[in-house]
Each structure stands twice: as structure tokens, then as C-alpha cells.
LOLONU-122715 format. One record per residue (C-alpha): x, y, z. Coordinates in nm, 4 decimals. Layout:
<node <X; Y; Z>>
...
END
This chain:
<node <-2.4534; 3.5485; -0.3321>>
<node <-2.2822; 3.5052; 0.0062>>
<node <-1.9048; 3.5114; 0.0338>>
<node <-1.7860; 3.1591; -0.0551>>
<node <-1.4278; 3.1819; 0.0748>>
<node <-1.5020; 2.9358; 0.3583>>
<node <-1.6454; 2.6670; 0.1334>>
<node <-1.3542; 2.7225; -0.1059>>
<node <-1.1112; 2.6690; 0.1830>>
<node <-1.3026; 2.3550; 0.2798>>
<node <-1.2595; 2.2293; -0.0772>>
<node <-0.8863; 2.3041; -0.0703>>
<node <-0.8453; 2.1268; 0.2632>>
<node <-1.0204; 1.8150; 0.1315>>
<node <-0.8171; 1.8193; -0.1870>>
<node <-0.4929; 1.7843; 0.0071>>
<node <-0.4194; 1.4194; -0.0702>>
<node <-0.0672; 1.3887; 0.0705>>
<node <-0.0304; 1.1645; 0.3736>>
<node <0.0219; 1.3461; 0.7026>>
<node <0.3319; 1.3424; 0.9230>>
<node <0.4010; 1.4745; 1.2752>>
<node <0.5510; 1.7795; 1.1037>>
<node <0.2339; 1.8390; 0.8970>>
<node <-0.0339; 1.7325; 1.1426>>
<node <-0.2881; 2.0140; 1.1110>>
<node <-0.5614; 1.7762; 0.9941>>
<node <-0.4518; 1.4637; 1.1817>>
<node <-0.7151; 1.2558; 1.3610>>
<node <-0.5907; 0.9346; 1.5305>>
<node <-0.8028; 0.6597; 1.3768>>
<node <-0.6112; 0.3440; 1.4638>>
<node <-0.4386; 0.4224; 1.7937>>
<node <-0.5037; 0.0816; 1.9542>>
<node <-0.3685; -0.1021; 1.6510>>
<node <-0.0670; 0.1282; 1.6245>>
<node <0.0080; 0.0841; 1.9949>>
<node <0.0021; -0.2953; 1.9556>>
<node <0.2619; -0.2664; 1.6783>>
<node <0.4758; -0.0406; 1.9003>>
<node <0.4650; -0.2931; 2.1830>>
<node <0.5652; -0.5765; 1.9499>>
<node <0.8642; -0.3756; 1.8363>>
<node <0.9703; -0.2595; 2.1814>>
<node <0.9112; -0.5745; 2.3831>>
<node <0.9713; -0.8582; 2.1414>>
<node <1.2786; -1.0033; 1.9776>>
<node <1.2922; -0.7618; 1.6876>>
<node <1.5855; -0.9037; 1.4942>>
<node <1.4535; -0.9855; 1.1461>>
<node <1.1004; -0.9049; 1.2659>>
<node <0.8535; -0.8317; 0.9851>>
<node <0.5119; -0.6798; 1.0563>>
<node <0.2561; -0.6762; 0.7747>>
<node <-0.0119; -0.4091; 0.7597>>
<node <-0.3200; -0.4251; 0.5396>>
<node <-0.6143; -0.1990; 0.4644>>
<node <-0.8041; -0.0420; 0.1771>>
<node <-0.6332; 0.2078; -0.0499>>
<node <-0.7096; 0.5503; 0.0945>>
<node <-0.7863; 0.4269; 0.4468>>
<node <-0.5129; 0.6324; 0.6156>>
<node <-0.2549; 0.3568; 0.6723>>
<node <0.0477; 0.5599; 0.5699>>
<node <-0.0536; 0.8530; 0.7889>>
<node <-0.1193; 0.6253; 1.0885>>
<node <0.2176; 0.4538; 1.0477>>
<node <0.3938; 0.7892; 1.0178>>
<node <0.2743; 0.8629; 1.3708>>
<node <0.3915; 0.5245; 1.5060>>
<node <0.7495; 0.6230; 1.5978>>
<node <0.7586; 0.7872; 1.9420>>
<node <1.0441; 0.8633; 2.1810>>
<node <1.0694; 0.5002; 2.2901>>
<node <1.0918; 0.3809; 1.9290>>
<node <1.3614; 0.6363; 1.8464>>
<node <1.5594; 0.5321; 2.1542>>
<node <1.5736; 0.1729; 2.0291>>
<node <1.5740; 0.2138; 1.6496>>
<node <1.7172; 0.4079; 1.3627>>
<node <1.3999; 0.4713; 1.1596>>
<node <1.4021; 0.4829; 0.7799>>
<node <1.1194; 0.5124; 0.5275>>
<node <1.1236; 0.3297; 0.1942>>
<node <0.8591; 0.4707; -0.0408>>
<node <0.8454; 0.2186; -0.3237>>
<node <0.6427; 0.4491; -0.5460>>
<node <0.9342; 0.6957; -0.5568>>
<node <1.1873; 0.4470; -0.6950>>
<node <0.9923; 0.1615; -0.8534>>
<node <0.7178; 0.0966; -1.1049>>
<node <0.4547; -0.0607; -0.8816>>
<node <0.3068; -0.2892; -1.1479>>
<node <0.6475; -0.4336; -1.2298>>
<node <0.8277; -0.5118; -0.9031>>
<node <1.0661; -0.7968; -0.8293>>
<node <1.2419; -0.8974; -0.5063>>
<node <1.5717; -0.7997; -0.6730>>
<node <1.4380; -0.4466; -0.7234>>
<node <1.3308; -0.4149; -0.3591>>
<node <1.6648; -0.5288; -0.2185>>
<node <1.8679; -0.3233; -0.4624>>
<node <1.6692; -0.0041; -0.4104>>
<node <1.6802; -0.0517; -0.0342>>
<node <2.0589; -0.0418; -0.0624>>
<node <2.0305; 0.2649; -0.2854>>
<node <1.8136; 0.4315; -0.0204>>
<node <2.0544; 0.3537; 0.2644>>
<node <2.3852; 0.4504; 0.1042>>
<node <2.2376; 0.7947; 0.0374>>
<node <2.5082; 1.0570; 0.0697>>
<node <2.7713; 0.8203; 0.2090>>
<node <3.0200; 0.8222; -0.0776>>
<node <3.2287; 0.5371; 0.0656>>
<node <2.9159; 0.3202; 0.0928>>
<node <2.8232; 0.3974; -0.2674>>
<node <3.1698; 0.2808; -0.3752>>
<node <3.1457; -0.0324; -0.1612>>
<node <2.8002; -0.1169; -0.2951>>
<node <2.9161; -0.0655; -0.6534>>
<node <3.2188; -0.2895; -0.6005>>
<node <3.0115; -0.5666; -0.4437>>
<node <2.7492; -0.5542; -0.7190>>
<node <3.0154; -0.5758; -0.9894>>
<node <3.1767; -0.8662; -0.8029>>
<node <2.8467; -1.0545; -0.8241>>
<node <2.8406; -0.9951; -1.1987>>
<node <3.2023; -1.1047; -1.2421>>
<node <3.1452; -1.4188; -1.0357>>
<node <2.8487; -1.5160; -1.2518>>
<node <3.0476; -1.4333; -1.5625>>
<node <3.3218; -1.6741; -1.4562>>
<node <3.0673; -1.9457; -1.3816>>
<node <2.8993; -1.8884; -1.7174>>
<node <3.2266; -1.9042; -1.9105>>
<node <3.3074; -2.2346; -1.7421>>
<node <2.9594; -2.3657; -1.8176>>
<node <2.9835; -2.2663; -2.1843>>
<node <3.3222; -2.4362; -2.2192>>
<node <3.2029; -2.7588; -2.0610>>
<node <2.8423; -2.7912; -2.1739>>
<node <2.7903; -2.5354; -2.4501>>
<node <2.4684; -2.4255; -2.2750>>
<node <2.3450; -2.0961; -2.1397>>
<node <2.1136; -2.0941; -1.8408>>
<node <1.8194; -1.8619; -1.7780>>
<node <1.8775; -1.6433; -2.0827>>
<node <2.2199; -1.5422; -1.9524>>
<node <2.5064; -1.4696; -2.1862>>
<node <2.8313; -1.2750; -2.1778>>
<node <2.6637; -0.9802; -2.3504>>
<node <2.4066; -0.9466; -2.0716>>
<node <2.6826; -0.9528; -1.8104>>
<node <2.8662; -0.6784; -1.9973>>
<node <2.5460; -0.4725; -1.9996>>
<node <2.5149; -0.5329; -1.6269>>
<node <2.8678; -0.4029; -1.5665>>
<node <2.7944; -0.0945; -1.7763>>
<node <2.4774; -0.0214; -1.5748>>
<node <2.6533; -0.0214; -1.2387>>
<node <3.0086; 0.0810; -1.3247>>
<node <3.2630; 0.0931; -1.0443>>
<node <3.0240; 0.2687; -0.8067>>
<node <2.6525; 0.2298; -0.7521>>
<node <2.5276; 0.4638; -1.0225>>
<node <2.2121; 0.2829; -1.1394>>
<node <2.0407; 0.5878; -0.9940>>
<node <1.6810; 0.6767; -0.9291>>
<node <1.5774; 0.5818; -1.2814>>
<node <1.6506; 0.2106; -1.2279>>
<node <1.2990; 0.1289; -1.1098>>
<node <1.1425; 0.2847; -1.4187>>
<node <1.3931; 0.1591; -1.6778>>
<node <1.2680; -0.1786; -1.7967>>
<node <1.5878; -0.2679; -1.9822>>
<node <1.8018; -0.2046; -1.6736>>
<node <1.5667; -0.4098; -1.4591>>
<node <1.5531; -0.7004; -1.7041>>
<node <1.9312; -0.7226; -1.7251>>
<node <1.9825; -0.6821; -1.3500>>
<node <1.7219; -0.9415; -1.2565>>
<node <1.8775; -1.2005; -1.4874>>
<node <2.2152; -1.1494; -1.3247>>
<node <2.1096; -1.1245; -0.9596>>
<node <1.8186; -1.3699; -0.9327>>
<node <2.0539; -1.6719; -0.9477>>
<node <2.2502; -1.5098; -0.6635>>
<node <1.9775; -1.4177; -0.4181>>
<node <2.1669; -1.5546; -0.1184>>
<node <2.4663; -1.3374; -0.2059>>
<node <2.2464; -1.0329; -0.2738>>
<node <2.0744; -1.0709; 0.0628>>
<node <2.4156; -1.0967; 0.2302>>
<node <2.5176; -0.7734; 0.0585>>
<node <2.1992; -0.5970; 0.1737>>
<node <2.2669; -0.6994; 0.5324>>
<node <2.6287; -0.5870; 0.5046>>
<node <2.5145; -0.2443; 0.3825>>
<node <2.2613; -0.2244; 0.6676>>
<node <2.5304; -0.2920; 0.9268>>
<node <2.7728; -0.0385; 0.7782>>
<node <2.4878; 0.2136; 0.7568>>
<node <2.4122; 0.1627; 1.1269>>
<node <2.7832; 0.1956; 1.2110>>
<node <2.7691; 0.5452; 1.0653>>
<node <2.4222; 0.6446; 1.1761>>
<node <2.4459; 0.5280; 1.5385>>
<node <2.8111; 0.4373; 1.6071>>
<node <2.8005; 0.4631; 1.9859>>
<node <2.4970; 0.2484; 2.0675>>
<node <2.3229; -0.0756; 1.9812>>
<node <2.0250; 0.0597; 1.7888>>
<node <1.8592; -0.1580; 1.5275>>
<node <1.7175; -0.0492; 1.1968>>
<node <1.3406; -0.0097; 1.1566>>
<node <1.2267; 0.0209; 0.7953>>
<node <0.8789; 0.1287; 0.6879>>
<node <0.8101; -0.0200; 0.3441>>
<node <0.5339; 0.2016; 0.2086>>
<node <0.3369; 0.1812; -0.1192>>
<node <0.3682; -0.1959; -0.1771>>
<node <-0.0010; -0.2137; -0.0849>>
<node <-0.0716; -0.0343; -0.4142>>
<node <0.0576; -0.3274; -0.6202>>
<node <-0.2174; -0.4591; -0.8499>>
<node <-0.0460; -0.7214; -1.0643>>
<node <-0.1315; -1.0657; -0.9166>>
<node <0.1802; -1.2231; -1.0727>>
<node <0.4121; -0.9670; -0.9098>>
<node <0.2230; -0.9916; -0.5808>>
<node <0.2604; -1.3700; -0.5660>>
<node <0.6251; -1.3526; -0.6633>>
<node <0.7132; -1.0961; -0.3972>>
<node <0.4946; -1.2009; -0.1055>>
<node <0.4813; -1.5777; -0.1510>>
<node <0.7693; -1.7054; -0.3649>>
<node <1.0272; -1.4624; -0.2229>>
<node <0.8837; -1.3861; 0.1197>>
<node <1.1866; -1.5511; 0.2806>>
<node <1.4174; -1.2793; 0.1496>>
<node <1.1955; -0.9981; 0.2714>>
<node <1.1863; -1.1547; 0.6163>>
<node <1.5633; -1.2186; 0.6244>>
<node <1.6649; -0.8534; 0.6077>>
<node <1.8608; -0.7626; 0.9234>>
<node <1.6099; -0.5044; 1.0372>>
<node <1.2651; -0.4718; 1.1816>>
<node <1.0308; -0.4085; 0.8906>>
<node <0.6773; -0.2784; 0.8649>>
<node <0.5374; -0.3596; 0.5223>>
<node <0.2047; -0.2406; 0.3833>>
<node <0.0623; -0.5176; 0.1653>>
<node <-0.2144; -0.5363; -0.0978>>
<node <-0.5514; -0.5761; 0.0703>>
<node <-0.6374; -0.8791; -0.1451>>
<node <-0.3219; -1.0694; -0.0479>>
<node <-0.4889; -1.2121; 0.2608>>
<node <-0.7226; -1.4060; 0.0309>>
<node <-0.4330; -1.6169; -0.1026>>
<node <-0.4118; -1.9449; 0.0960>>
<node <-0.0315; -1.9593; 0.0613>>
<node <0.0136; -1.6271; 0.2417>>
<node <-0.0005; -1.7150; 0.6101>>
<node <0.1736; -1.4429; 0.8200>>
<node <-0.0201; -1.2460; 1.0787>>
<node <-0.1476; -0.9170; 0.9410>>
<node <-0.2373; -0.5975; 1.1266>>
<node <-0.5531; -0.4628; 0.9642>>
<node <-0.6109; -0.0860; 0.9618>>
<node <-0.9661; -0.0112; 0.8581>>
<node <-1.2880; 0.1389; 0.9909>>
<node <-1.5870; -0.0942; 1.0101>>
<node <-1.8939; 0.1088; 0.9205>>
<node <-2.1385; -0.1732; 0.8489>>
<node <-2.2699; -0.4694; 1.0438>>
<node <-2.1022; -0.8023; 0.9801>>
<node <-2.3746; -1.0025; 0.7990>>
<node <-2.2105; -1.3316; 0.8961>>
<node <-2.2481; -1.2872; 1.2730>>
<node <-2.5337; -1.1953; 1.5097>>
<node <-2.5573; -0.8232; 1.5800>>
<node <-2.4171; -0.7199; 1.9175>>
<node <-2.4114; -0.4025; 2.1253>>
<node <-2.0321; -0.4021; 2.1040>>
<node <-2.0460; -0.4026; 1.7254>>
<node <-2.3038; -0.1228; 1.7226>>
<node <-2.0854; 0.0882; 1.9514>>
<node <-1.7782; 0.0246; 1.7411>>
<node <-1.9558; 0.1213; 1.4182>>
<node <-2.0904; 0.4394; 1.5781>>
<node <-1.7441; 0.5245; 1.7079>>
<node <-1.5932; 0.4788; 1.3623>>
<node <-1.8558; 0.6991; 1.1997>>
<node <-1.7775; 0.9681; 1.4553>>
<node <-1.4076; 0.9375; 1.3721>>
<node <-1.4859; 0.9899; 1.0045>>
<node <-1.6928; 1.2946; 1.0966>>
<node <-1.3979; 1.4259; 1.2968>>
<node <-1.1684; 1.3826; 0.9943>>
<node <-1.4022; 1.6023; 0.7898>>
<node <-1.4764; 1.8547; 1.0630>>
<node <-1.1020; 1.9046; 1.1137>>
<node <-1.0906; 2.0285; 0.7534>>
<node <-1.3791; 2.2733; 0.7880>>
<node <-1.2548; 2.6280; 0.8497>>
<node <-1.2872; 2.7295; 1.2133>>
<node <-1.6179; 2.8625; 1.3396>>
<node <-1.8055; 2.7877; 1.0183>>
<node <-2.1059; 2.5662; 0.9484>>
<node <-2.0830; 2.4345; 0.5929>>
<node <-2.2554; 2.0943; 0.5795>>
<node <-2.5780; 1.9549; 0.7236>>
<node <-2.5675; 1.6381; 0.9321>>
<node <-2.7802; 1.4416; 0.6836>>
<node <-2.5382; 1.5251; 0.4040>>
<node <-2.2322; 1.4167; 0.6020>>
<node <-2.4047; 1.0979; 0.7184>>
<node <-2.4932; 1.0097; 0.3588>>
<node <-2.1347; 1.0690; 0.2469>>
<node <-2.0036; 0.8446; 0.5264>>
<node <-2.2513; 0.5686; 0.4358>>
<node <-2.1295; 0.5654; 0.0758>>
<node <-1.7633; 0.5978; 0.1714>>
<node <-1.7429; 0.2388; 0.2919>>
<node <-1.5191; 0.3682; 0.5705>>
<node <-1.2510; 0.4756; 0.3204>>
<node <-1.1289; 0.8253; 0.4023>>
<node <-1.0155; 0.9086; 0.0501>>
<node <-1.3519; 0.8032; -0.0942>>
<node <-1.5343; 1.0115; 0.1671>>
<node <-1.3296; 1.3150; 0.0680>>
<node <-1.3885; 1.2502; -0.3022>>
<node <-1.7654; 1.2412; -0.2431>>
<node <-1.7564; 1.5684; -0.0513>>
<node <-1.5315; 1.7365; -0.3087>>
<node <-1.7895; 1.6585; -0.5750>>
<node <-2.0706; 1.7723; -0.3427>>
<node <-1.8979; 2.1084; -0.2968>>
<node <-1.8760; 2.1458; -0.6740>>
<node <-2.2485; 2.0668; -0.6955>>
<node <-2.3183; 2.3365; -0.4372>>
<node <-2.0993; 2.5869; -0.6195>>
<node <-2.2744; 2.5252; -0.9515>>
<node <-2.6078; 2.5824; -0.7726>>
<node <-2.4669; 2.9037; -0.6229>>
<node <-2.4992; 2.7590; -0.2722>>
<node <-2.2485; 2.8104; 0.0078>>
<node <-2.3875; 2.5258; 0.2207>>
<node <-2.3794; 2.1518; 0.1418>>
<node <-2.7127; 1.9716; 0.1597>>
<node <-2.8076; 1.6074; 0.1252>>
<node <-2.9121; 1.6514; -0.2386>>
<node <-2.5657; 1.7861; -0.3225>>
<node <-2.4114; 1.4652; -0.1893>>
<node <-2.6689; 1.2493; -0.3679>>
<node <-2.5920; 1.4217; -0.6971>>
<node <-2.2178; 1.3831; -0.6438>>
<node <-2.2189; 1.0046; -0.6106>>
<node <-2.2313; 0.9301; -0.9839>>
<node <-1.9085; 1.1223; -1.0458>>
<node <-1.7188; 0.9266; -0.7807>>
<node <-1.8818; 0.6008; -0.8877>>
<node <-1.7555; 0.6386; -1.2440>>
<node <-1.3959; 0.5373; -1.1777>>
<node <-1.5142; 0.2266; -0.9901>>
<node <-1.7369; 0.1062; -1.2742>>
<node <-1.5006; 0.1381; -1.5718>>
<node <-1.4247; -0.2351; -1.5756>>
<node <-1.7692; -0.3609; -1.4722>>
<node <-1.8786; -0.4464; -1.8246>>
<node <-1.6534; -0.7529; -1.8054>>
<node <-1.8624; -1.0629; -1.7366>>
<node <-1.6091; -1.2239; -1.5010>>
<node <-1.5834; -0.9066; -1.2947>>
<node <-1.9609; -0.8746; -1.2575>>
<node <-1.9928; -1.2373; -1.1511>>
<node <-1.7137; -1.2018; -0.8947>>
<node <-1.8557; -0.8854; -0.7410>>
<node <-2.2062; -1.0288; -0.7288>>
<node <-2.0648; -1.3332; -0.5489>>
<node <-1.9011; -1.1014; -0.2946>>
<node <-2.2232; -0.9026; -0.2600>>
<node <-2.4208; -1.2141; -0.1719>>
<node <-2.1656; -1.4246; 0.0175>>
<node <-1.9250; -1.1732; 0.1764>>
<node <-1.6423; -1.4206; 0.1238>>
<node <-1.3157; -1.4183; -0.0711>>
<node <-1.3646; -1.7839; -0.1685>>
<node <-1.4849; -1.7038; -0.5191>>
<node <-1.2516; -1.9316; -0.7151>>
<node <-1.0907; -1.6395; -0.8989>>
<node <-0.8025; -1.5227; -0.6793>>
<node <-0.6357; -1.2984; -0.9366>>
<node <-0.9531; -1.1065; -1.0160>>
<node <-1.0261; -1.0757; -0.6443>>
<node <-0.6829; -0.9187; -0.5888>>
<node <-0.7339; -0.6729; -0.8742>>
<node <-1.0855; -0.5782; -0.7608>>
<node <-0.9777; -0.5286; -0.3999>>
<node <-0.6853; -0.3118; -0.5140>>
<node <-0.9313; -0.0983; -0.7104>>
<node <-1.1547; -0.0615; -0.3994>>
<node <-1.4407; -0.2371; -0.5768>>
<node <-1.4259; -0.4890; -0.2930>>
<node <-1.3925; -0.3661; 0.0664>>
<node <-1.2449; -0.5731; 0.3472>>
<node <-1.3941; -0.5282; 0.6929>>
<node <-1.3079; -0.6688; 1.0329>>
<node <-1.5959; -0.6998; 1.2774>>
<node <-1.4631; -0.9883; 1.4890>>
<node <-1.3997; -1.1892; 1.1712>>
<node <-1.2715; -1.0710; 0.8355>>
<node <-1.5479; -1.0314; 0.5791>>
<node <-1.5896; -0.8623; 0.2425>>
<node <-1.8479; -0.6528; 0.0673>>
<node <-1.8907; -0.4661; -0.2576>>
<node <-1.8108; -0.0965; -0.2383>>
<node <-2.1450; 0.0682; -0.1463>>
<node <-2.1090; 0.3098; -0.4371>>
<node <-2.1405; 0.0247; -0.6886>>
<node <-2.3616; -0.2216; -0.5000>>
<node <-2.6777; -0.1422; -0.6986>>
<node <-2.4827; -0.1290; -1.0243>>
<node <-2.3391; -0.4762; -0.9635>>
<node <-2.6829; -0.6103; -0.8688>>
<node <-2.8368; -0.4675; -1.1868>>
<node <-2.5597; -0.5908; -1.4181>>
<node <-2.5694; -0.9379; -1.2612>>
<node <-2.9484; -0.9559; -1.3069>>
<node <-2.9076; -0.8559; -1.6730>>
<node <-2.6516; -1.1314; -1.7258>>
<node <-2.8864; -1.3829; -1.5660>>
<node <-3.1881; -1.2674; -1.7679>>
<node <-2.9924; -1.2819; -2.0926>>
<node <-2.8828; -1.6356; -2.0153>>
<node <-2.5122; -1.5486; -2.0330>>
END
């Protein structure tokens, strides 16, 4: 058997799932430069006070990496740039606006001991103010509002103490979150004021001699899957997100755009790899699709060890077709294809290796397909390419799971993930034949 160190290195390079940064850019291929440049211009030229830019795209499409390369010298001249990775401090399926604002403060105070003390004092003041209001209410009406009682306020004081010591475990401690939300939700105006005070004091320390503004990248919120939490954060409490005294770039769940009550402009980062079935085919669309496929090839070729030939064109083209334009899915397909080649004692990846790998990648997309409602929704998408299915919550969940893919070829349209298209068609036909 030939030496397989090159194909092993290829496997290791594909398996690297961390997002890339300018400091770790060995495999970086600029996929969305025009879109990123538009966001830069908006930040640099527009009135950026309280400016919020929403970014959408499939899970695994390279959004975080693209946004990490957005700040350039001009951005750094005008902004203090901070990154808020929600996944590091919060449980993504249980997020509230209170959690976001509180953990943003936690992120900013960092190693500034005096800011930690100030934040702790202000938080306790909010609890004491509510406690006084509650005691007055109990004396006059004998009622307790919103599940609040003196015991909860005492728990709240114990959580935060005299300095902000809720710590990194707050976002994963359900009891802490439940108590804190009950105390701070009735005081959202005051909490927002505190956040903006912390931002200003942070800037006073970070850039004391100039007029820089804060630019915050809110990453990971696009991975939210709970429709109730998504509505609460991005519809019911959108005002508070947009009232933070900073320019904000927020990655949002790909299915959020399907909710009629969410109306902000959204920058979409995604690679269209299929013709839009709702519009006549054009040369421009053909060129764009071909360009995107070449970009995906470049992403893979960047990970192939130098001066080696490890995969035939037909195999790579097949993998791209079934990727749906999602980089992470493309890499998953090729990882499985390499394993197929290794088992066959091959050191070169052929089309049949990719074909045999598809079932392994498909498996995680089909785990919930036995549910009748899910099959009907996906078959509707397959036939109509529209989000107007009448089941918004299930649409959000399916899009978050990459069972539904959003494309933009002139207009936004949707399709079933190509890996499960035939499965959905077969299951839907079985439902119809069985009269269910």
C-alpha cells in the first residue's frame, strides 16, 4: 500500500472545525467579500450610534469566519472591537434578553476590578429598589406580582453579592437565571441604562484619548433553535438589543426571516449552488453559481497538502452538489469519503467513495423525519420553495437543523437539503399512499 500520510493530513485539515481568524488564516478563502465590504461601508460611512446589523446564513456556511475578517485598519481607527460569543457564556436553547444584557456587562468589565464593583453595586441597587416596591405593594394590596417575593429578592442579592460575581456559570445555572430574570425583567429600562453606563465607562478606559465607538460582534445567536426563545429575543425584545450604545453585528437564526413580525434588513451570507426555480434562468445566475462552486473547490483545495493530488474532479463535484453550498456539510461528506477510501486501502478519493459516504452524513439530518408534521413541511418546501407553510415554529427548527436551506438568487427561496431530498419525497409518498 502507498504511503497514506498525505491523505491523513487532508483528513486532519478537514476535521479542523474551529472558525478562522486573521491570526489563524492558513485555510482562509474569502467567500463573501462583497457582502463583508458592504457591512464595512455601512459602519464607516453611516451614523453608527445604536446601529444594529443582522447577518443570516446556514449553520456551517462560514459566517463567523467571514465576520472575523471584517475589521480592517479603518474599522480599528473608528471602533473598539469586542466579540461576544454567546455559546461560551449562555445555554443557547434557554436565552433571555436579560441574560444577553447581563453577560455583555460581564464580558466588558473583564479584568477591570473597579468596573466589577460598580456593576455589582448597580445590580444590587436594582434588587433593593424592587424589594422596596414589593414591600409597599404587599402592605397596600397583599398581592405579589409576577411570582416575585421577598425570598426571591434575597436569593438575587446572594447571587450577585456586593460585586458582580455571578461568574461564567450564570448562563448554565437555571436557578440563577430564573431568579435573575424575575427580578430584572420588570426593570428592563433600568437594566439597559446600566448596560450603556458600563459601555461608556469601558470605553473611557479602553480608548480614553479619542472618540472611538464600541463595535460588538454577537456570535452564536444564529444557533438558537427554540422558537419561543427566538421570538422573545428578536421580536418581543428587539428594542433593547437595538438600544445598546454600540454598533452591533448580530448573527441570527436562518429561519427568523420567515417570521412576518421580524422586519429589519438582513445581510445574507450564503453560496447559491442551485438555480432559483421561481425565476427564469439567466447567464448571470449561471456565472454566479459556477463562481460559488469554484469557491467551494478552493476551500477544499486549500486543505489538501501541497503538491499532492488526492481527489478526482468528479468526486469533488459530487460532494459540492450534495453540500447544498454549506461548507461544514461539504467537509463532513469528504471526511466520510476519506474513511471509505482508507477502509478500501485506497490513497485517492474517487466518486464511489463520495457516493458511499452520503448515507453517514445524511443520518443526522433524518433522525426526526419520522414525524408526520416534519415530513409534510419538508415536502411542502421541496415542491413550493417557500417559507409560507403555515407552521412557523417547525420551519425555524428545520432550518436550524439544516434540513431546509435558504438561498438568495435575486430573491430569497428555500429548498430541502439535497442530502435528504429523495428521503423526504419517499416518506411523503408513503404518507399519501397510506392515507395519513
